[in-house]
C-alpha positions as a Python dict, from the first residue, in 0.01 Angstrom:
ca = {
    (1, 'M'): (0, 0, 0),
    (2, 'S'): (-211, 316, -2),
    (3, 'I'): (101, 517, 86),
    (4, 'L'): (368, 329, -111),
    (5, 'M'): (190, 343, -446),
    (6, 'P'): (154, 725, -453),
    (7, 'I'): (522, 759, -358),
    (8, 'L'): (614, 520, -641),
    (9, 'I'): (392, 715, -883),
    (10, 'G'): (565, 1037, -775),
    (11, 'L'): (908, 882, -833),
    (12, 'I'): (803, 752, -1175),
    (13, 'A'): (660, 1094, -1268),
    (14, 'V'): (981, 1269, -1161),
    (15, 'T'): (1193, 1020, -1354),
    (16, 'L'): (988, 1060, -1672),
    (17, 'I'): (980, 1440, -1648),
    (18, 'S'): (1355, 1447, -1589),
    (19, 'L'): (1404, 1287, -1932),
    (20, 'I'): (1307, 1621, -2087),
    (21, 'P'): (1624, 1824, -2145),
    (22, 'E'): (1673, 2163, -1984),
    (23, 'P'): (1558, 2440, -2025),
    (24, 'H'): (1239, 2275, -2155),
    (25, 'R'): (1206, 2058, -1843),
    (26, 'R'): (1127, 2355, -1620),
    (27, 'T'): (884, 2503, -1873),
    (28, 'V'): (694, 2174, -1906),
    (29, 'N'): (682, 2144, -1525),
    (30, 'A'): (534, 2493, -1499),
    (31, 'V'): (263, 2402, -1750),
    (32, 'I'): (189, 2075, -1567),
    (33, 'V'): (154, 2249, -1230),
    (34, 'A'): (-77, 2507, -1391),
    (35, 'G'): (-296, 2221, -1517),
    (36, 'A'): (-292, 2058, -1174),
    (37, 'G'): (-446, 2377, -1039),
    (38, 'A'): (-756, 2319, -1249),
    (39, 'A'): (-792, 1949, -1166),
    (40, 'Y'): (-1078, 1997, -919),
    (41, 'L'): (-1281, 2251, -1118),
    (42, 'S'): (-1525, 1998, -1258),
    (43, 'G'): (-1622, 1865, -914),
    (44, 'G'): (-1729, 2191, -759),
    (45, 'A'): (-1721, 2046, -407),
    (46, 'L'): (-1609, 2378, -260),
    (47, 'G'): (-1846, 2595, -463),
    (48, 'Y'): (-1697, 2923, -579),
    (49, 'A'): (-1389, 2858, -365),
    (50, 'E'): (-1284, 2609, -634),
    (51, 'F'): (-1176, 2909, -843),
    (52, 'V'): (-916, 3017, -585),
    (53, 'L'): (-660, 2745, -662),
    (54, 'P'): (-656, 2788, -1043),
    (55, 'I'): (-605, 3163, -1002),
    (56, 'V'): (-322, 3119, -751),
    (57, 'M'): (-166, 2836, -952),
    (58, 'T'): (-165, 3049, -1267),
    (59, 'Y'): (57, 3300, -1089),
    (60, 'V'): (272, 3024, -935),
    (61, 'A'): (313, 2854, -1274),
    (62, 'Y'): (411, 3184, -1435),
    (63, 'R'): (680, 3232, -1170),
    (64, 'G'): (775, 2866, -1221),
    (65, 'L'): (880, 2942, -1578),
    (66, 'T'): (1203, 3074, -1427),
    (67, 'S'): (1217, 2899, -1089),
    (68, 'Y'): (1185, 2538, -980),
    (69, 'A'): (1114, 2661, -628),
    (70, 'W'): (786, 2818, -745),
    (71, 'I'): (691, 2492, -915),
    (72, 'G'): (757, 2313, -584),
    (73, 'V'): (534, 2566, -409),
    (74, 'G'): (263, 2490, -665),
    (75, 'W'): (279, 2117, -590),
    (76, 'L'): (254, 2186, -217),
    (77, 'L'): (-48, 2414, -275),
    (78, 'H'): (-207, 2133, -474),
    (79, 'T'): (-133, 1899, -182),
    (80, 'V'): (-332, 2127, 50),
    (81, 'W'): (-622, 2122, -199),
    (82, 'D'): (-597, 1740, -213),
    (83, 'V'): (-621, 1714, 166),
    (84, 'I'): (-922, 1948, 178),
    (85, 'H'): (-1103, 1744, -87),
    (86, 'H'): (-1012, 1414, 77),
    (87, 'L'): (-1149, 1531, 412),
    (88, 'K'): (-1461, 1667, 245),
    (89, 'G'): (-1516, 1334, 66),
    (90, 'A'): (-1488, 1482, -285),
    (91, 'P'): (-1196, 1296, -447),
    (92, 'I'): (-1015, 1416, -759),
    (93, 'L'): (-1137, 1102, -938),
    (94, 'P'): (-1499, 1042, -837),
    (95, 'F'): (-1473, 669, -908),
    (96, 'A'): (-1161, 630, -686),
    (97, 'E'): (-1252, 714, -328),
    (98, 'H'): (-895, 769, -203),
    (99, 'S'): (-754, 939, -512),
    (100, 'S'): (-715, 1277, -340),
    (101, 'F'): (-538, 1106, -51),
    (102, 'G'): (-296, 942, -297),
    (103, 'C'): (-245, 1270, -477),
    (104, 'A'): (-168, 1440, -144),
    (105, 'I'): (115, 1190, -95),
    (106, 'C'): (241, 1195, -454),
    (107, 'D'): (257, 1574, -492),
    (108, 'P'): (516, 1638, -217),
    (109, 'V'): (747, 1384, -384),
    (110, 'I'): (737, 1596, -698),
    (111, 'A'): (771, 1915, -489),
    (112, 'L'): (1087, 1786, -320),
    (113, 'W'): (1240, 1711, -660),
    (114, 'C'): (1151, 2064, -772),
    (115, 'F'): (1305, 2217, -459),
    (116, 'A'): (1621, 2020, -545),
    (117, 'G'): (1632, 2205, -877),
    (118, 'G'): (1462, 1943, -1096),
    (119, 'P'): (1777, 1740, -1167),
    (120, 'S'): (1793, 1458, -1418),
    (121, 'V'): (1713, 1139, -1227),
    (122, 'I'): (1872, 917, -1492),
    (123, 'G'): (2184, 1137, -1492),
    (124, 'W'): (2202, 1113, -1113),
    (125, 'I'): (2165, 734, -1122),
    (126, 'R'): (2435, 703, -1390),
    (127, 'A'): (2673, 923, -1192),
    (128, 'R'): (2596, 738, -871),
    (129, 'F'): (2663, 389, -1006),
    (130, 'S'): (2939, 457, -1257),
    (131, 'R'): (3186, 618, -1017),
    (132, 'R'): (3509, 431, -980),
    (133, 'P'): (3717, 465, -669),
    (134, 'A'): (4009, 702, -708),
    (135, 'T'): (4335, 513, -756),
    (136, 'P'): (4642, 653, -585),
    (137, 'A'): (4950, 739, -792),
    (138, 'P'): (5206, 455, -807),
    (139, 'S'): (5459, 483, -525),
    (140, 'G'): (5791, 643, -608),
    (141, 'R'): (5642, 882, -862),
    (142, 'E'): (5560, 1242, -806),
    (143, 'T'): (5260, 1392, -969),
    (144, 'T'): (5266, 1749, -1091),
    (145, 'P'): (4955, 1966, -1061),
    (146, 'G'): (4981, 2113, -1408),
    (147, 'P'): (5202, 2266, -1676),
    (148, 'E'): (5402, 2514, -1471),
    (149, 'T'): (5697, 2704, -1605),
    (150, 'T'): (5967, 2897, -1427),
    (151, 'S'): (6152, 3197, -1558),
    (152, 'A'): (6375, 3461, -1420),
    (153, 'G'): (6191, 3784, -1355),
    (154, 'P'): (6329, 4136, -1401),
    (155, 'S'): (6485, 4135, -1055),
    (156, 'G'): (6662, 3804, -1120),
    (157, 'T'): (6434, 3601, -893),
    (158, 'E'): (6242, 3303, -1015),
    (159, 'A'): (5871, 3347, -1084),
    (160, 'T'): (5628, 3062, -1128),
    (161, 'S'): (5342, 3085, -1376),
    (162, 'A'): (5058, 2841, -1430),
    (163, 'G'): (4991, 2965, -1782),
    (164, 'P'): (4781, 3241, -1932),
    (165, 'S'): (4502, 3213, -1676),
    (166, 'A'): (4730, 3299, -1384),
    (167, 'A'): (4757, 3661, -1500),
    (168, 'G'): (4383, 3701, -1491),
}
């Protein structure tokens, strides 16, 4: 249960974030990952080293404004910070002993979604379940690929044209 719940939370987070239309989805993700970089500041378990992640995450979030890959990197960096805090016994939520452990499992789920380009989860589910199998053309009929025309060229031979786009 301690592993399944963080995965479920990650999937729920990705689904909810994917409801935001592009290009705003990536911008919101960059802001969220920047905020995640400051999540451990109040604990101070690592002393002045706590300032390293927010500084690095600010740069990563800035790059994430134009790249989902950078946002994914930010979530993986946060995962490393989660593991360090879990091993040190300084969880992200002081009242929840294993919260950093859960966060270290949840964050890679979000990172994987970011590395996939931050697609719409609902759109993917709709496309996945609404596909109908392709039906073959009824036998005895020929299907034509498109509106082709034939005409005699200047040399008297036939030329085939697929319309205005064929000329370039």
